[in-house]
C-alpha positions as CSV (number, residue, x, y, z in Angstrom):
1,X,46.8,-7.1,-55.6
2,X,46.3,-5.2,-52.4
3,X,46.3,-2.0,-54.2
4,X,43.8,-3.3,-56.7
5,X,41.3,-4.1,-53.9
6,X,41.8,-0.7,-52.4
7,X,41.2,1.0,-55.7
8,X,38.0,-1.0,-56.1
9,X,36.7,0.2,-52.7
10,X,37.7,3.8,-53.5
11,X,36.0,3.7,-56.8
12,X,32.8,2.2,-55.3
13,X,32.8,4.8,-52.6
14,X,33.2,7.6,-55.1
15,X,30.4,6.1,-57.2
16,X,28.1,6.0,-54.1
17,X,29.1,9.6,-53.2
18,X,28.3,10.7,-56.7
19,X,24.9,8.9,-56.5
20,X,24.1,10.4,-53.2
21,X,25.2,13.9,-54.3
22,X,23.2,13.7,-57.5
23,X,20.0,12.3,-55.8
24,X,20.3,14.1,-52.4
25,X,16.9,15.8,-52.7
26,X,15.2,12.6,-53.7
27,X,16.8,10.6,-50.9
28,X,15.9,13.2,-48.3
29,X,12.3,13.2,-49.6
30,X,12.2,9.4,-49.2
31,X,13.6,9.6,-45.7
32,X,11.1,12.3,-44.7
33,X,8.2,10.2,-46.2
34,X,9.2,7.1,-44.3
35,X,9.6,9.2,-41.1
36,X,6.0,10.6,-41.5
37,X,4.7,7.1,-42.2
38,X,6.4,5.7,-39.0
39,X,5.0,8.6,-36.9
40,X,1.5,8.0,-38.3
41,X,1.7,4.3,-37.7
42,X,2.9,5.0,-34.1
43,X,0.0,7.5,-33.5
44,X,-2.5,5.0,-34.9
45,X,-1.2,2.3,-32.6
46,X,-1.3,4.7,-29.6
47,X,-4.9,5.7,-30.4
48,X,-5.8,2.0,-30.5
49,X,-4.1,1.4,-27.2
50,X,-5.8,4.4,-25.6
51,X,-9.2,3.2,-26.9
52,X,-8.6,-0.3,-25.6
53,X,-7.5,1.1,-22.2
54,X,-10.6,3.3,-22.0
55,X,-12.9,0.4,-22.9
56,X,-11.2,-1.8,-20.3
57,X,-11.6,0.9,-17.7
58,X,-15.3,1.4,-18.5
59,X,-15.9,-2.4,-18.3
60,X,-14.1,-2.7,-15.0
61,X,-16.1,0.3,-13.5
62,X,-19.3,-1.3,-14.7
63,X,-18.4,-4.7,-13.2
64,X,-17.5,-3.0,-9.9
65,X,-20.8,-1.1,-9.9
66,X,-22.8,-4.3,-10.5
67,X,-20.9,-6.1,-7.7
68,X,-21.4,-3.2,-5.3
69,X,-25.1,-2.9,-6.1
70,X,-25.6,-6.6,-5.6
71,X,-23.7,-6.7,-2.3
72,X,-25.6,-3.7,-1.0
73,X,-29.0,-4.9,-1.9
74,X,-31.1,-5.0,1.3
75,X,-32.7,-8.4,0.4
76,X,-29.3,-10.0,0.0
77,X,-28.0,-8.3,3.2
78,X,-31.1,-9.7,5.1
79,X,-30.2,-13.3,3.9
80,X,-26.6,-12.9,4.9
81,X,-27.6,-11.6,8.4
82,X,-30.0,-14.5,8.8
83,X,-27.3,-17.0,7.7
84,X,-24.8,-15.4,10.1
85,X,-27.2,-15.7,13.0
86,X,-28.1,-19.3,12.0
87,X,-24.4,-20.2,12.1
88,X,-24.0,-18.6,15.6
89,X,-27.1,-20.4,16.8
90,X,-25.8,-23.7,15.4
91,X,-22.5,-23.3,17.1
92,X,-24.3,-22.4,20.4
93,X,-26.5,-25.5,20.1
94,X,-23.5,-27.7,19.3
95,X,-21.6,-26.4,22.4
96,X,-24.6,-27.0,24.6
97,X,-25.1,-30.6,23.3
98,X,-21.4,-31.5,23.7
99,X,-20.5,-33.7,26.7
100,X,-18.9,-31.7,29.5
101,X,-16.8,-33.2,32.3
102,X,-18.2,-33.1,35.8
103,X,-15.5,-30.7,37.1
104,X,-16.4,-28.2,34.4
105,X,-20.1,-28.4,35.2
106,X,-19.3,-27.5,38.8
107,X,-17.1,-24.6,37.8
108,X,-19.7,-23.3,35.5
109,X,-22.5,-23.6,38.0
110,X,-20.7,-21.7,40.8
111,X,-20.4,-18.4,39.0
112,X,-24.1,-18.6,37.9
113,X,-25.2,-18.9,41.6
114,X,-23.0,-16.0,42.7
115,X,-23.8,-13.8,39.7
116,X,-27.6,-13.8,40.3
117,X,-27.6,-11.6,43.5
118,X,-25.0,-9.2,42.0
119,X,-27.0,-8.6,38.9
120,X,-29.9,-7.2,40.9
121,X,-27.6,-4.6,42.6
122,X,-26.3,-1.7,40.6
123,X,-22.5,-1.9,40.3
124,X,-20.6,0.9,42.0
125,X,-17.2,2.0,41.4
126,X,-14.8,1.9,44.3
127,X,-13.7,5.3,45.5
128,X,-10.1,6.2,44.7
129,X,-7.9,6.1,47.8
130,X,-4.8,8.1,48.2
131,X,-1.7,6.1,49.0
132,X,1.3,7.4,50.9
133,X,4.6,7.1,49.1
134,X,7.8,6.9,51.0
135,X,11.0,8.1,49.4
136,X,14.3,6.9,50.9
137,X,17.0,9.5,50.2
138,X,20.6,8.5,50.4
139,X,22.6,9.9,53.3
140,X,25.2,11.5,51.1
141,X,24.0,13.6,48.2
142,X,26.5,13.6,45.3
143,X,27.7,17.1,44.3
144,X,26.8,18.2,40.8
145,X,29.5,19.7,38.7
146,X,28.6,22.8,36.8
147,X,30.6,23.5,33.7
148,X,31.0,26.9,32.1
149,X,29.7,27.1,28.5
150,X,32.2,27.7,25.9
151,X,31.8,30.9,23.9
152,X,31.8,30.6,20.1
153,X,35.1,31.4,18.4
154,X,33.8,34.7,17.1
155,X,32.9,36.0,20.6
156,X,36.3,34.9,22.0
157,X,38.1,37.0,19.5
158,X,35.9,40.0,20.0
159,X,36.0,39.8,23.8
160,X,39.8,39.5,24.2
């Protein structure tokens, strides 16, 4: 029985080999046709992907240009500057209207009284003064040891 199964496989293989041998040119033509169709489908998909990427890039550049143009518009800049100054003025007004403890009022008043006469005078830079530097040297100075440099191996062989 085992031999019968083996004979069936061998006979089916020989039939397939005969079929392939008889139709080799036809099979190769089919394979080549499928290969070309796959390459064309791949190129078509790649072209579609490139077009989509180019379209997306153009749209992103256009959106960026519009945002940049809007942000750099002088009229819009003027409004943003006014809004910024208004916020700063509002914070300043809020700070001035806040209750301040007495000790802080005294501290804040003192520098203002002192600062008024100084503001009238031009500020001068103090002249640079030289300072003497004393160096304490130890009584015993340690001796330094000098070592002789070793010659490279090639010079030692030539020199001896």
